[in-house]
C-alpha positions as CSV (number, residue, x, y, z in Angstrom):
1,M,3.2,130.1,97.4
2,T,3.4,130.6,93.6
3,P,6.0,128.4,91.9
4,P,8.9,130.3,90.3
5,L,8.6,131.2,86.6
6,E,10.5,128.8,84.4
7,L,12.3,130.4,81.5
8,P,12.5,128.5,78.2
9,A,15.8,127.1,77.1
10,D,15.8,129.3,74.0
11,L,15.7,132.8,75.3
12,L,14.9,134.2,71.9
13,G,12.0,131.7,71.5
14,A,8.3,132.5,72.1
15,F,7.6,133.2,75.8
16,P,5.0,133.2,77.2
17,T,3.1,130.9,74.9
18,A,-0.3,132.4,75.9
19,R,-1.6,135.8,74.6
20,S,0.2,138.5,76.5
21,E,-2.2,141.4,76.1
22,I,0.7,143.8,76.3
23,R,2.0,146.1,73.5
24,I,5.0,144.5,71.8
25,G,7.6,146.5,69.9
26,Y,10.2,145.9,67.3
27,T,13.0,148.0,66.0
28,R,16.0,147.6,63.8
29,V,19.0,149.8,63.1
30,S,21.8,149.3,60.7
31,A,25.1,148.2,62.2
32,R,26.7,151.5,61.2
33,G,26.5,154.3,63.7
34,R,22.8,154.2,64.4
35,N,21.5,154.5,68.0
36,L,19.0,151.8,69.0
37,E,18.3,153.5,72.4
38,R,16.4,156.4,70.8
39,Q,14.1,154.0,69.0
40,I,13.7,151.8,72.1
41,D,12.8,154.9,74.1
42,A,10.1,155.8,71.5
43,L,8.6,152.3,71.7
44,K,8.5,152.6,75.5
45,E,6.8,156.0,75.2
46,A,4.3,154.3,72.9
47,G,3.4,151.8,75.7
48,C,5.5,148.8,74.6
49,R,6.4,146.6,77.5
50,R,8.2,143.9,75.5
51,I,10.7,145.1,72.9
52,F,12.6,143.1,70.4
53,A,15.5,144.7,68.4
54,D,18.1,143.9,65.8
55,K,21.2,145.8,64.9
56,K,21.5,144.5,61.3
57,S,21.7,145.8,57.8
58,G,18.4,146.1,56.0
59,K,19.9,144.0,53.2
60,T,19.7,140.8,55.3
61,A,16.5,138.9,56.1
62,L,18.3,137.1,59.0
63,R,16.9,139.1,61.9
64,P,16.7,137.0,65.1
65,G,14.9,139.8,67.0
66,L,12.2,140.0,64.4
67,Q,11.8,136.2,64.4
68,A,11.5,136.2,68.2
69,C,9.0,139.0,68.0
70,H,6.9,137.1,65.5
71,A,7.1,133.9,67.7
72,F,6.1,135.9,70.8
73,L,3.1,137.6,69.2
74,A,-0.3,135.9,69.4
75,E,-3.2,136.8,67.1
76,G,-4.7,140.0,68.3
77,D,-1.7,141.2,70.3
78,P,-1.0,144.9,69.8
79,S,2.4,145.7,68.3
80,S,4.4,148.7,67.2
81,S,7.4,149.4,65.1
82,A,9.8,152.2,65.6
83,S,9.6,153.2,61.9
84,T,7.8,152.2,58.7
85,G,9.7,149.4,56.9
86,T,11.4,148.2,60.1
87,A,9.4,145.0,60.3
88,A,9.5,144.3,56.6
89,P,11.3,141.0,55.8
């Protein structure tokens, strides 16, 4: 029997630590009236199986979802962003 998968203590941290070989997506919307679901749906349509998101103003560089996305990615992993400029710090 396979042992159960242990989750890391920091759920926003990098997991798994090995290359995933899945498409990873990131999206951000401002806190005012924007719908994250539409962008998440677009990332799923693009084949993303792991999606990170932030609902933050573009004025701040404090984006926990983007930091978690960067920690999750390994060199060579395919990634997508819901729009240009979304992943810019």
